[in-house]
C-alpha positions in Angstrom: 23.9 -4.9 -11.1 23.5 -2.4 -14.0 20.1 -1.4 -12.7 21.5 -0.9 -9.2 24.2 1.5 -10.4 23.4 5.2 -10.5 23.0 6.8 -13.9 25.1 9.9 -13.5 28.8 10.0 -13.7 29.3 12.0 -10.6 27.2 9.5 -8.6 29.2 6.5 -10.0 32.5 8.1 -9.2 31.3 9.0 -5.8 30.1 5.5 -5.1 33.4 4.1 -6.2 35.4 6.5 -4.1 33.1 5.9 -1.1 33.4 2.1 -1.4 37.2 2.4 -1.5 37.2 4.6 1.6 35.0 2.3 3.5 37.1 -0.8 2.5 40.3 1.0 3.6 38.8 2.2 6.9 37.4 -1.1 7.8 40.6 -2.8 6.9 42.3 -0.4 9.2 39.8 -1.2 12.0 40.4 -4.9 11.4 44.1 -4.6 11.8 43.6 -2.4 14.8 41.4 -4.9 16.5 43.7 -7.9 15.7 47.0 -6.3 16.4 46.1 -3.6 19.0 47.3 -5.7 21.9 50.5 -6.8 20.3 51.4 -3.2 19.4 50.6 -2.0 22.8 52.6 -4.7 24.4 55.6 -4.0 22.0 55.5 -0.4 23.0 55.4 -1.4 26.7 58.4 -3.7 26.1 60.4 -0.9 24.7 59.5 1.2 27.8 60.4 -1.7 30.1 63.9 -2.0 28.5 64.4 1.7 28.8 63.5 1.5 32.6 66.0 -1.3 33.2 68.7 0.6 31.4 68.1 3.7 33.6 68.2 1.5 36.7 71.4 -0.1 35.6 73.1 3.3 35.0 72.0 4.5 38.4 73.3 1.5 40.2 76.7 1.6 38.3 77.1 5.2 39.6 76.7 4.1 43.2 79.4 2.6 45.4 79.6 -1.1 45.5 78.7 -1.2 49.2 75.7 0.9 48.5 74.4 -0.9 45.5 72.3 -3.4 47.5 70.6 -0.7 49.5 70.0 1.3 46.3 68.4 -1.7 44.6 66.1 -2.0 47.6 65.2 1.7 47.5 64.5 1.6 43.7 62.3 -1.4 44.0 58.5 -0.7 43.9 55.3 -2.7 43.3 55.5 -1.9 39.6 59.2 -2.6 39.4 60.4 -5.2 41.7 64.3 -5.5 41.7 66.2 -8.2 43.5 69.7 -9.7 43.7 69.3 -13.4 44.0 71.6 -16.4 43.6 69.3 -17.9 41.0 67.5 -16.3 38.0 63.7 -15.9 38.0 63.8 -16.6 34.3 65.2 -20.0 33.3 65.1 -19.3 29.6 64.0 -16.5 27.3 60.7 -17.1 25.6 60.1 -16.4 21.9 57.6 -13.7 22.3 57.9 -10.5 20.2 57.7 -8.3 23.3 60.5 -10.3 25.0 62.7 -9.9 21.9 62.2 -6.1 22.0 63.4 -5.9 25.6 66.3 -8.3 24.8 67.6 -6.3 21.8 67.6 -3.1 23.9 69.5 -4.6 26.8 72.1 -6.3 24.6 73.0 -3.0 23.2 73.5 -1.5 26.8 75.2 -4.4 28.6 78.8 -5.6 27.8 79.6 -8.6 25.7 79.2 -11.9 27.6 76.2 -10.7 29.6 73.6 -13.4 30.2 70.3 -11.7 29.6 66.9 -13.6 29.9 63.5 -12.2 29.3 60.0 -13.7 29.7 56.9 -11.8 28.9 54.5 -14.6 29.3 51.9 -14.6 32.0 50.9 -17.9 33.6 47.3 -18.5 32.7 46.8 -20.1 36.0 47.0 -16.7 37.5 43.7 -15.7 35.8 41.9 -18.1 38.1 42.6 -15.8 41.0 45.6 -17.5 42.5 49.0 -15.7 43.1 51.4 -15.4 40.3 53.9 -18.3 40.7 56.8 -16.0 39.9 56.0 -13.4 42.5 58.1 -12.8 45.5 56.8 -13.8 48.9 54.3 -11.4 50.2 52.0 -11.6 47.1 52.9 -8.4 45.5 51.1 -9.4 42.2 47.9 -11.2 41.8 45.9 -11.9 38.6 42.2 -12.6 38.2 39.5 -12.7 35.5 37.0 -9.8 35.3 34.4 -9.4 32.6 36.5 -11.2 30.0 39.5 -8.9 30.6 42.9 -9.5 31.9 43.2 -7.7 35.3 46.3 -7.3 37.4 45.8 -6.3 41.0 48.7 -5.0 43.2 49.1 -5.6 46.9 47.3 -2.4 47.7 44.3 -3.4 45.6 44.8 -0.9 42.9 43.8 -2.6 39.6 46.1 -2.2 36.5 43.8 -3.2 33.6 45.5 -4.6 30.5 48.9 -4.7 32.2 52.1 -6.0 30.6 54.4 -8.1 32.9 58.0 -8.6 32.1 60.4 -10.9 34.1 64.1 -10.1 33.4 67.2 -11.8 34.7 70.7 -10.4 34.0 74.2 -11.7 35.0 77.2 -9.7 33.8 80.7 -11.2 33.5 81.8 -9.6 36.8 78.8 -11.0 38.8 79.9 -14.4 40.1 77.1 -15.7 42.3 74.4 -13.2 41.9 71.7 -12.5 39.3 70.0 -9.2 38.9 66.3 -9.9 38.6 63.5 -7.5 37.7 59.8 -7.7 37.4 58.4 -4.8 35.5 54.6 -4.1 35.3 53.5 -1.5 32.8 49.8 -0.5 32.4 48.8 -0.5 28.7 46.3 2.2 29.3 42.8 2.4 30.7 40.2 0.8 28.4 38.4 3.3 26.2 34.9 3.1 25.1 34.1 -0.1 23.3 32.5 1.8 20.3 35.0 4.6 20.2 36.9 3.2 17.1 33.7 2.7 15.2 32.5 6.3 16.1 35.8 7.7 14.8 35.6 5.6 11.7 32.1 6.7 10.9 33.0 10.4 11.5 36.1 10.1 9.4 34.2 8.4 6.6 31.6 11.1 6.6 34.2 13.8 6.4 36.1 12.1 3.6 32.9 11.3 1.8 32.0 15.0 1.9 35.3 16.0 0.6 35.1 13.3 -2.1 31.7 14.5 -3.2 33.0 18.0 -3.6 36.0 16.9 -5.5 34.0 14.6 -7.8 31.4 17.4 -8.4 34.2 19.7 -9.2 36.0 17.3 -11.5 32.8 16.4 -13.4 31.4 19.9 -13.7 32.8 20.3 -17.2 30.6 17.5 -18.3 27.5 19.4 -17.3 28.9 22.5 -19.1 29.4 20.5 -22.3 25.9 19.0 -22.1 24.3 22.4 -21.6 26.5 23.8 -24.5 25.3 20.9 -26.7 21.6 21.6 -25.9 22.2 25.3 -26.5 23.8 24.5 -29.9 20.8 22.4 -30.9 18.6 25.4 -30.2 20.8 28.2 -31.5 23.7 27.5 -33.8 24.9 31.1 -33.2 25.2 30.6 -29.5 28.3 32.0 -27.7 31.3 29.6 -27.8 32.5 27.8 -24.8 35.2 29.4 -22.7 38.5 27.6 -23.3 39.8 27.7 -19.7 40.5 25.1 -16.9 42.5 21.9 -17.0 44.2 20.9 -20.2 41.7 18.2 -21.0 38.8 20.6 -20.5 40.5 23.2 -22.7 41.1 20.7 -25.4 37.4 19.4 -25.4 36.1 23.1 -25.4 38.3 24.0 -28.3 37.1 20.9 -30.2 33.5 21.8 -29.4 33.9 25.4 -30.5 35.7 24.2 -33.8 32.7 21.9 -34.5 30.3 24.8 -33.9 32.2 27.0 -36.2 32.3 24.4 -39.0 28.5 23.9 -38.7 27.9 27.7 -38.9 30.2 27.8 -42.0 28.4 24.9 -43.6 25.0 26.6 -43.1 26.2 29.9 -44.4 27.8 28.3 -47.4 24.6 26.4 -48.2 22.5 29.5 -47.8 24.8 31.6 -50.0 24.7 28.8 -52.7 21.0 28.5 -52.6 20.6 32.3 -52.7 22.9 32.4 -55.7 20.9 29.6 -57.5 17.7 31.4 -56.7 19.0 34.7 -58.1 20.2 33.0 -61.3 16.9 31.2 -61.7 14.8 34.4 -61.4 16.4 35.9 -64.5 15.4 33.1 -67.0 12.0 32.9 -65.3 11.4 36.6 -65.9 12.4 36.1 -69.6 10.1 33.2 -69.9 7.2 35.3 -68.3 7.9 38.1 -70.9 7.8 35.6 -73.7 4.6 34.0 -72.4 2.9 37.3 -72.7 3.3 37.1 -76.5 1.5 33.7 -76.8 -1.7 34.2 -78.7 -3.5 31.3 -77.1 -5.0 32.6 -74.0 -5.4 29.2 -72.3 -1.7 28.2 -73.0 -0.6 31.6 -71.8 -2.4 31.2 -68.5 -1.0 27.7 -67.9 2.6 29.0 -68.7 2.2 31.9 -66.3 0.8 29.6 -63.6 3.7 27.3 -63.9 6.1 30.2 -63.7 4.4 31.5 -60.6 4.6 28.1 -59.1 8.4 27.9 -59.9 8.9 31.3 -58.3 7.0 30.2 -55.2 9.0 27.1 -54.9 12.3 29.1 -55.2 11.1 31.6 -52.6 10.0 28.8 -50.2 13.3 26.9 -50.7 15.4 30.0 -50.0 13.3 30.7 -46.9 13.9 27.1 -45.7 17.6 27.3 -46.4 18.1 30.7 -44.8 16.1 29.8 -41.7 15.9 33.3 -40.4 14.0 32.1 -37.4 17.0 30.1 -36.1 19.1 33.3 -35.9 16.4 35.2 -34.2 17.0 36.1 -30.5 14.7 34.9 -27.8 12.6 37.6 -26.1 9.6 37.8 -23.8 6.4 37.5 -25.8 2.8 36.9 -25.1 2.1 33.5 -26.7 -1.7 33.8 -26.1 -1.8 37.1 -27.9 0.3 35.7 -30.9 -1.9 32.6 -31.3 -5.1 34.7 -30.9 -3.9 37.2 -33.5 -3.2 34.5 -36.1 -6.6 33.0 -35.5 -8.2 36.4 -35.8 -6.5 37.1 -39.1 -7.6 33.8 -40.5 -11.2 34.5 -39.4 -11.0 37.9 -41.1 -10.1 36.1 -44.3 -13.3 34.1 -44.0 -11.9 30.9 -42.7 -13.3 28.6 -39.9 -10.9 29.1 -37.2 -11.5 29.3 -33.4 -9.2 29.9 -30.4 -9.6 28.6 -26.8 -7.2 29.5 -24.2 -5.9 32.3 -21.8 -6.0 35.9 -22.9 -2.4 36.4 -21.9 0.6 34.0 -21.4 4.1 35.3 -21.1 6.9 33.1 -22.4 10.5 33.5 -23.7 10.4 32.6 -27.4 11.4 33.7 -30.9 8.5 35.9 -32.1 9.0 35.4 -35.8 9.5 31.6 -35.5 6.5 31.1 -33.4 4.2 33.2 -35.6 5.5 31.4 -38.7 5.0 27.9 -37.1 1.4 28.7 -35.9 0.4 30.2 -39.2 1.7 27.2 -41.2 -0.1 24.7 -39.0 -3.4 26.6 -39.0 -3.1 27.3 -42.7 -2.6 23.5 -43.5 -5.6 22.6 -41.1 -7.9 25.0 -42.9 -6.7 23.9 -46.4 -6.9 20.2 -46.0 -9.3 19.9 -43.0 -11.7 22.7 -43.7 -11.4 24.2 -40.2 -8.9 24.8 -37.4 -9.8 24.6 -33.7 -6.8 26.0 -31.7 -6.3 25.3 -28.0 -3.6 26.8 -25.8 -2.7 25.5 -22.3 0.3 25.5 -20.1 1.6 23.3 -17.2 4.6 23.7 -14.9 6.9 22.0 -17.4 5.5 22.8 -20.9 3.4 24.9 -23.1 1.0 23.1 -25.4 -0.8 24.2 -28.6 -3.3 21.9 -30.2 -4.7 22.4 -33.7 -7.6 20.1 -34.7 -9.3 19.9 -38.1 -12.0 17.8 -39.7 -9.9 16.5 -42.6 -9.2 12.9 -43.6 -6.1 12.7 -41.3 -2.7 11.2 -42.2 -1.8 7.5 -42.2 0.6 6.4 -39.5 3.3 5.5 -42.0 3.3 9.1 -43.4 3.2 11.1 -40.2 7.0 11.5 -40.1 7.5 11.6 -43.9 5.1 14.5 -44.2 7.7 16.8 -42.5 10.4 16.0 -45.1 11.1 18.9 -47.5 9.0 18.9 -50.8 6.9 16.0 -49.7 3.2 16.3 -50.5 0.7 13.6 -49.9 -1.2 13.3 -53.1 -4.2 11.6 -51.6 -5.1 14.7 -49.7 -3.1 17.5 -51.4 -2.8 18.8 -55.0 -0.9 21.6 -56.7 -4.1 23.7 -56.9 -3.8 24.2 -53.1 -0.5 26.0 -53.6 2.8 25.5 -51.7 6.0 23.7 -52.4 5.8 21.0 -49.7 7.9 23.0 -47.3 5.3 24.5 -44.9 5.4 21.7 -42.3 9.2 21.4 -42.5 9.7 25.1 -41.9 7.1 25.1 -39.1 8.7 22.1 -37.3 12.2 23.6 -37.6 10.9 26.8 -36.1 9.4 24.9 -33.1 12.5 22.8 -32.6 14.7 25.9 -32.8 13.0 26.9 -29.5 13.7 23.4 -27.9 10.1 22.1 -28.6 8.6 19.5 -30.9 5.6 18.7 -33.0 3.5 15.5 -33.2 0.6 14.4 -35.4 -2.4 12.3 -34.2 -5.5 11.1 -36.0 -8.4 11.9 -33.7 -10.9 9.0 -32.9 -13.8 11.2 -34.0 -12.1 12.0 -37.3 -9.6 14.7 -38.4 -6.0 15.4 -37.6 -4.5 16.9 -34.3 -1.2 18.8 -34.4 0.4 18.9 -31.0 3.0 21.6 -30.5 5.0 21.5 -27.2 7.5 24.1 -25.9 9.3 23.3 -22.7 9.0 25.9 -19.9 12.7 25.2 -18.9 13.7 26.4 -22.4 13.1 29.9 -21.1 16.3 29.9 -19.1 18.3 28.4 -21.9 17.2 31.1 -24.4 18.0 33.8 -21.9 21.4 32.3 -21.4 21.9 32.1 -25.2 21.2 35.9 -25.4 
């Protein structure tokens, strides 16, 4: 079930809402199918009661000698009225429709009135025979047609899904007569068999579209926060999130901005502390250098000066790493091919074995200083510890790839991540004579990651180390937005 569920929040919420909507609509359809006939008959029963009440009031207004004639004139195939010595309804049934008619009539007629209502239809009438309760002359006739209940009148006009009510009334002032009425009400012509399903599907599509829009609107802040987190990982000095919208979104945006501010403050405090330490250390190193100049032993003097130079180099590299100027640099449109080719050309001019393979020009949004520093450090390490550097630049629709291959001993698998840690130098292939403080790869990878990319190390099957630098093409838009 977990594999079947969608991964995004918006899709999961939409699936939940859509499922609820479908269940509600199909439940409504179920109740419609089950209780449609009962509801229609109940509505017809209420109408039948109203018609009898209207007839009663009309008859009451007429003179007693004219009432029989009026009853005859008001009688019709759909409302057969008769005054008879015996009731056509022996006893009221317990149908809901009959109870609706009975309640209406009891409110209209005086106390003591005997009212009987029967809304049942003799099933024998469905076989084509005349309705047993019909008056002579066969006004009503029932038959089965296509599985539907069909009532035909004497003139042959069909009344499909008709409701039939037999009503007998005897008021206290009626001694030997019963007022009988047979009311036939058409429940409506049958609509298309699939009409409810069509409306259900159309309504579900409309509600689903509105639900998708609402869910997308409600979950949009999550996408904003995800983009802000990615932007913060690339540029700690990115613009803060706007604190606007619903209270929950405002609160989350405020917490995110507070976190970003604290990170910036921490980095600034660390940089200031290291800068102060660097400044304080340079003073005693300078004094030691002056004192070393007065050492008579040339060999010892040169060793002391070499150690002091190394200490100064370590302090400078540490300060550069802590300051991380590349992380605060703005992204701009640069020619990556020109930058890589220029670094390779400078290395060749210095007498090193460095080659470049790739396009002459390749535009990209990147941090110029960070990219140059990273490429230089990778090539410098390849030349120092692998004797040469073969640089290849390529680009696809999703990423830009820079490969630096050398002919050195490579790096064991267990050390490929550790070599990026600050001040780590692999003694098996590196020594103090090569220079550096163990921060070159750390600074280079931080520079690449500041542009949303990453660095991987591989030992080539034919020997030597391969450095693979990847920069995502999509990062172009993120850096432009960060500006």
